[in-house]
C-alpha positions in Angstrom: 103.4 -56.9 -34.1 103.7 -60.3 -32.6 104.7 -63.5 -34.4 101.1 -64.8 -34.0 99.8 -61.7 -35.7 102.4 -62.0 -38.5 101.2 -65.7 -39.0 97.6 -64.6 -39.3 98.5 -61.7 -41.7 100.4 -64.2 -43.9 97.5 -66.6 -43.9 94.9 -63.9 -44.7 97.1 -62.3 -47.4 97.8 -65.7 -48.9 94.1 -66.4 -49.1 93.6 -63.1 -50.9 96.6 -63.4 -53.2 95.9 -67.1 -54.2 93.8 -66.8 -57.3 93.7 -69.1 -60.3 95.3 -72.5 -60.8 99.0 -71.7 -60.9 101.5 -71.6 -58.0 101.7 -68.2 -56.5 104.9 -66.6 -55.2 105.7 -64.0 -52.6 109.0 -62.3 -51.9 109.8 -61.3 -48.3 112.6 -58.9 -47.6 113.6 -57.4 -44.3 116.0 -55.0 -42.6 118.4 -55.8 -39.8 116.2 -55.1 -36.9 115.8 -58.1 -34.5 112.0 -58.1 -35.0 112.5 -59.1 -38.7 114.1 -62.4 -37.6 110.9 -63.2 -35.6 108.4 -61.9 -38.2 109.9 -63.4 -41.3 109.4 -67.1 -40.3 105.9 -66.4 -39.1 104.9 -64.7 -42.3 106.5 -67.6 -44.2 104.5 -70.1 -42.3 101.3 -68.2 -43.0 101.9 -68.0 -46.7 103.1 -71.6 -47.1 100.1 -72.9 -45.2 98.0 -71.3 -47.9 99.9 -73.0 -50.6 102.1 -70.1 -51.7 105.8 -70.3 -52.6 107.9 -68.0 -50.5 111.3 -66.6 -51.5 113.3 -65.1 -48.7 115.6 -62.3 -49.7 116.9 -61.8 -46.1 118.3 -58.5 -45.0 118.4 -56.0 -47.9 118.8 -52.2 -48.2 115.4 -50.4 -48.4 116.2 -49.1 -51.9 116.7 -52.7 -53.2 113.4 -53.9 -51.6 111.5 -51.0 -53.1 112.9 -51.5 -56.6 113.1 -55.3 -56.6 110.6 -55.8 -59.5 113.2 -55.8 -62.3 115.2 -58.4 -60.4 112.5 -60.9 -59.4 109.4 -61.8 -61.3 107.2 -62.3 -58.2 104.0 -60.2 -58.4 103.6 -60.1 -54.6 106.2 -58.6 -52.3 106.0 -57.6 -48.6 108.1 -55.0 -47.0 107.9 -54.4 -43.2 109.6 -51.2 -42.4 
């Protein structure tokens, strides 16, 4: 995946997830591969351009990312593995 593709994915997903009148939130977690440091800002740009609030969790263990729901109330989460 390229940064341009990640930007477009963020914009398209943001368009779909943005429903209703309230502010929508998305959580982005990543692992330590170098590609995550390229894709995270591109996804963030795509989501924020669609009016969503983005919370960056940074590098996290896979188990935490998969079980994050009890720790963060965001209904939308992306995990690129």
